N, C-alpha and C positions, 0 to 999 in steps of 0.2 A: 489462311494463306500461308502460302510455304517462306521457308526463310529468305530465300532468294528474289521473294516478290516483296517482303516487307524491308530489304534492304535498298532494294531499288526505288521504291516508294519514298523510303527515308533519305535518300541522298537526293532525288528530284524534289522533294518538299522542301529540304534544307538548305541546298544550293541554288537552287531556281527559282521555285513557287513562291516562298517566303521573301528572298531578297529582293525578288521583284517586286512583289506588293509592297515592301517596306517603306519606299520614299512616297509613294502615293497616299500612304495611310499615315505618315508621321511617326513612325514607331521609331522606338528610342536605338533599337537596332537592327542592323541592316545586312552583316556579314554572316556568310554559311555557319561558321563556326560559334557565333553566337546563338544562332537559334538553335542548334545542336547542343549547347553548354544548357540553354534555358529551359527545353523540351526536357531532355535527359535528367535535369536538375528536379524538375516538377516529378516524371515520372517515377525516381526512385525516391522523392522525399527528404532529396539533401543532396551533397555533392554528389555528382555520380560516380566519380572516382572510388569513394568510399564504398557503393554497390555493384561496380562493374570491375571485375578482377584485369580485364586487358585492355590493350589499344590496338585497333581503332574500337571506342566503347560500342558503337553499334553492330560490331561483327560480333562481341562479345556480352552485348547484352540478351538475359533472356527474350523469347520470342515475345512472349506477353509483356514486357515491359518496353520492348521496341514498339510495341503495336499501340501501348499506351500513350508513349511520346507522340506516335504519328496520330493520335486521337485529339492530341492537344492540340499539335501544329493545325490540323483540320478546324478544329474547334477557334482558334485565332484567325485564321482566316474568313471563317463564318461569323466572325465579331461576338461570339460567346464566350470565349474567355481574351483576359487583358494581359496582351503580351507586355506593356509596362509593369505590370503587376507581377508577372511573372520572372521579368528581369530582375527587377527589384528584391524578391525572395530570392533569387538563386544569389544574387549579389550579397544578401546578407549572410546566407548559408556560410559564403567563403570569406566573408570577415570584411567584404568591401563598403558594407551601407552600415 
């Protein structure tokens, strides 16, 4: 997949698809930036800003890292990844839980 396609999919997934699904599924997060934080943290194995040098993160993430975060988002939608657990881990990495 080309870089432009990855970025477009990322933005649609995190700004539209996941937030729209959040209320119906009772997820603990619902805002686009929360999904972006959780998925990028999980894809990088820690706080994304320690692994991605620039902002916005999706533009500066390595393509394989962004693809991994997209895959996690798809898995959350499919129910094979637990967004609550991913969120909790993200908060732990940030010292908030």
